[in-house]
C-alpha positions in Angstrom: 0.0 0.0 0.1 1.5 3.4 -1.0 1.6 6.2 1.4 0.2 9.5 0.0 2.1 12.6 0.7 -0.4 15.4 1.6 2.2 18.2 0.8 1.6 19.9 -2.6 4.9 20.2 -4.2 5.6 23.1 -6.5 8.1 22.6 -9.3 10.1 25.8 -9.6 11.6 27.3 -12.7 14.2 30.1 -13.2 13.1 33.1 -15.1 15.7 33.2 -17.8 16.0 36.2 -20.2 18.3 36.6 -23.1 20.8 39.3 -22.1 21.4 40.3 -25.6 17.9 41.0 -26.8 15.7 41.0 -23.4 13.5 38.1 -24.9 12.1 35.8 -22.3 13.5 32.2 -22.9 11.8 30.6 -20.0 9.0 32.1 -17.8 9.9 31.7 -14.3 7.6 30.4 -11.5 5.9 33.3 -9.7 6.3 33.5 -6.0 3.0 34.4 -4.3 1.2 34.1 -1.1 -0.5 30.9 -2.1 2.9 29.1 -2.6 4.5 30.8 0.4 1.7 29.6 2.5 2.0 26.1 1.2 5.7 26.2 2.1 4.7 27.4 5.7 2.0 24.8 6.2 4.4 22.1 5.0 7.2 23.2 7.6 4.6 23.6 10.5 3.2 20.1 9.8 6.7 18.6 9.9 7.4 20.0 13.2 4.1 18.9 14.5 4.9 15.4 13.3 8.3 15.6 14.7 6.8 16.5 18.1 4.4 13.8 18.2 7.0 11.2 17.1 9.3 12.5 19.8 6.5 12.0 22.3 5.9 8.5 21.0 9.6 7.6 21.1 9.9 8.8 24.6 6.8 6.7 25.6 8.1 3.6 23.9 11.6 4.0 25.7 9.8 4.2 29.2 7.7 1.1 28.2 10.8 -0.7 27.3 12.6 0.3 30.5 9.6 -1.1 32.5 9.5 -4.5 30.8 10.4 -7.0 33.4 10.3 -4.5 36.3 6.6 -4.5 36.8 5.4 -8.0 36.0 2.2 -8.2 34.0 2.4 -4.5 33.4 5.0 -4.1 30.5 4.7 -0.5 30.8 1.3 -0.4 29.5 0.0 2.2 32.0 3.0 4.5 32.2 2.6 8.2 32.0 5.4 10.4 30.9 3.6 13.6 32.1 3.8 15.2 28.7 0.0 16.0 28.6 -0.8 12.9 26.6 -2.0 9.8 28.6 -1.5 6.3 27.7 -4.4 4.2 28.5 -4.9 6.3 31.6 -7.5 9.0 32.3 -6.8 11.5 35.1 -10.0 11.7 37.1 -10.2 15.3 37.8 -13.4 15.6 39.9 -13.0 18.4 42.5 -15.3 20.3 44.6 -15.2 22.8 47.7 -16.7 21.8 51.1 -19.3 24.4 51.7 -19.7 23.7 55.5 -17.0 23.0 58.1 -17.0 19.3 59.2 -15.8 17.7 62.3 -13.8 14.4 62.8 -16.2 11.5 62.5 -18.4 13.2 60.0 -19.7 11.2 57.0 -21.6 13.8 54.8 -19.7 16.5 53.1 -21.8 19.4 51.6 -20.1 20.4 48.5 -20.5 23.1 45.7 -20.8 20.4 43.0 -20.8 16.6 42.7 -19.7 16.3 39.0 -17.5 13.5 38.3 -17.7 11.8 41.8 -18.8 8.3 41.9 -19.7 5.9 44.8 -17.1 3.4 45.9 -14.1 5.4 44.7 -11.4 7.0 46.8 -10.9 10.7 47.1 -8.6 12.9 49.0 -10.0 15.7 51.2 -7.6 18.4 52.4 -7.2 21.9 53.8 -4.2 23.9 55.0 -4.1 21.8 58.2 -5.1 18.1 57.5 -5.6 15.8 54.6 -6.8 12.1 54.3 -8.1 9.7 51.8 -11.6 8.3 52.2 -14.1 6.0 50.2 -17.2 7.7 48.8 -20.3 5.7 49.9 -22.8 7.7 48.1 -23.2 10.9 46.0 -26.3 13.1 46.3 -27.4 16.3 44.7 -25.4 18.8 46.9 -23.5 16.4 49.0 -21.1 13.5 49.1 -21.1 10.7 51.7 -17.8 9.2 52.7 -16.5 6.8 55.4 -16.1 8.6 58.8 -13.4 11.3 58.7 -10.5 11.1 60.8 -9.8 14.9 60.9 -11.8 18.2 60.9 -12.0 20.3 58.1 -12.7 24.0 57.3 -15.2 25.5 55.0 -13.6 25.6 51.7 -11.6 22.3 52.0 -11.1 20.5 48.8 -12.4 17.1 47.9 -10.8 15.7 44.9 -10.1 12.5 42.9 -6.7 13.5 42.1 -5.0 16.4 44.1 -2.2 16.8 41.6 -1.5 19.3 38.8 0.7 17.7 35.9 3.3 20.2 34.8 3.9 19.1 31.2 6.9 21.5 30.9 9.1 19.9 33.6 7.4 16.6 33.5 6.3 16.8 37.2 3.2 16.0 39.2 2.7 19.0 41.6 0.5 19.2 44.7 -2.9 20.9 44.3 -3.6 24.3 45.9 -5.6 25.1 48.9 -6.2 28.6 50.1 -8.7 31.3 51.3 -9.8 34.3 49.4 -11.2 37.6 50.4 -13.8 39.0 48.0 -15.4 42.4 48.1 -18.2 43.9 46.2 -19.2 47.2 45.2 -22.2 48.7 43.7 -22.0 50.0 40.3 -24.4 52.6 39.2 
């Protein structure tokens, strides 16, 4: 099966003029925006393909390095932190706790429940404490969990993955927690 190259090649001809009488011997290929943009598109596509191939090569290198180190895995679930996952999906469900909770609590009032599923583990944290708990039920405005070990402030975060992936430096960073002061003023 032949591979079709999508690039539209331009065959260029020199513009040749007889120096003795000024007669055009060969009409040259005109340089215009359409041809220049074709060149630019071609160069851009090559760099894009190069970046994709570089990511794939890096992923294959990591997978080869893992063969034999993780029995049964063969690197199939590795993530090179380049912004493209390989058979992995980051579960990014996150919500803010809207009412403070005490140790032993099992119901967390939250600002949204999108992406949370019963019988999955989540992390709850604020500036003082953190812990991992199992979700037992998801309601319209709350998430029920196993009894909490710690107390948490209003504004604590509950999340499936409390990391931020830095694709530039290939790092997993801790998520942030903080308080904010908001002031409002009337505009007339």
